[in-house]
N, C-alpha and C positions, 0 to 999 in steps of 0.2 A: 296200589298197595291200598287191600282195603281192610280197618279198622272198626271193630267190633268194641263195645263197651256195656260192662254192666258195673252191676255193682248194689250198693244200698240205697233203699231210700233217702235221698235231700243228701245222697254224697256230694251231687255235683253232675251226673252226668253229663247233666245237658247243659251245662256251661261251656263244659270245656269241650264237649262234641260240637258243640255250633264252632267254638273259636279254633278249634282242630282244621273242623273242613273249611272253616273261613282261611286264614292263615293256611293250607295247604290249595284254596282251594277245589273242594271237592263237594259233592253234590252230600246233603248231611241228611242221613232216614232216624225218624224217631220213632219203635213200636209200641209203645207209648201210648203215645198221641194215637196210634192207630187204633189198639185197644180200647181207649178213653172214647174214641168219637165212637167204635161200634156197641158202647156199652149207649153209649146215651141212644144213639137208633131205635134201642128196646127197651127206651128210659128206666137204666139202669146207669148207678153211680158204677165204678169202675172196682166196690170191692165187691158189691154183688154179682156183678159181670165176670171177677173169678172165681166166687163162690158158686155160680150155674157153671164155668168150669169144669172142673168139679167133679163132674155128670156127662156136660156136653164139648167132649172133646175137638169139634170144629171148634170153636173160638179161638184153639190154642194153632188146629193145623193149619187151617186157613192165614193166616196171621204171617207161620212159619214155612208154610208151603212160599211165600211169597217172599220170604226170608233166600233159603233157599236159592230163588230164582237170580234174585239180586245178583247173591256170590257166585253165578254162572253166566252169566249175561253180561254184569257191567262189572267197571272197575275204575279204583281210587276215589271212593267214598268210604263216611265214618255211617256206623251202623249202631245206633241205643237200643239195644234188648236182650233182656234177661237170656236167651237163647241164640243167640247169633254166632257168639262162639264156638258150639258145635254146628250150625248148622252152615254156619259158614268156615269151612273148620281152614284153608289159607289165610283167612287176617289174624293178622295181630291184636291179642287179644288183653285189653284192658281190666283190669277190675277197680271199679272206685269205693273209698270201705268210707264208713258213719258209725263214728260214734252214736249207736242208733236214739241215745235223748238229743241229742243236737241234729241228725236229719229230720229229729221230727220238728224241734224249732224253729229249722229254715224253714220247713215246709209248711208250720201255721202260719211262720210270717208272711211267703210266700199268695196262701188262702188270705188274710187280709188285705192282701191286695187285690184289681179286677185281673182274672185270669177263669183257664179254660180247663181244669186238673180235673173234671168232675171224678173226688176223689173217691170221699164215702161220704154217710148225710153223718149230722150232730157232733161235728168237729170245733165243737167249740174250744177247747183247751191245746196246749200241746201233750197233755197227759192221752186227751182223744185220740189228737193223731200218734199216738207211737202204739196204741193198744190196736189199734188202724190198721199201721204197718206192722207190727206183730200179725193178725193178720192175714193180711197182703200178702208177708213172705212165708208164712204154714200155707196160705191153699196155693204158693204157688210152686212150693218143695211137694207138695201131696202132686201135682198137676204134671211137674216136670219128672218124677218119678214115674206114675204111672204113667205116662204118654211114652216117656224116651230112657226112660233109666237113669235120668244125669241130677244130680246138687250140682246149681248152676252157682249158688253161693260158693264155694269150694274153690279157695283161690290157689289151688294146684294148679285148677285147670288154665290160669292164665297167665301170663309172659309177660306183665305186668301189674304188679301193686300197688297204689297209695291209699292211706287214709290219710283224710282230707278234716279231719274231724280238728285240728289246729293249726290248719293251713289257708291263706286267703284264697281268692280260687287265681291272684295271677300265679298263686307261687307254686298252685298244684298245676297249672298253664305248664310254667314252668320245667316244670318236674318232668312230664309228660312230653315238652317239646325236646325233651335233652332225652328223652331214651327214643321216642321214635323219631330221631334225629340220626339215630345210627342205627337205624331200622334200615333207610334207605336203601 
């Protein structure tokens, strides 16, 4: 079984992805970190890298080809990525949603701790993070529409959608796990 996870910034995709992978003893892949690392190598933040990618398709194509290859050569893994659901069509497709203000609050809290998100410059308030997320989502939409003619935020593309705004990570995990148990 391959499980793809997409969703809104700050929705808890990574938290749930890691927990599912651990529970199922599956590998866990995180496309966001691959993109963050690629941005860092180029001396950019993720926001700058995404903007750069609007005119340089190789920034998406390279990581997307990697995902396609995983989907063809491996099984039994969890992968987080906004394009994973259509690049690995045989997967069980999960979408983790959150209210944008709550997502920004969660990311801001994480940014206050030691982390390697390489998110964006000048994120000094929750409002700064919210603005950055909006720009990121706009860039993602533009790129995915331009390169793939896909709307990666259309929840109709997913098998299971959950809004985490008012749920704890444990509550989210239990609901997702209940769904996945019935897919085996």
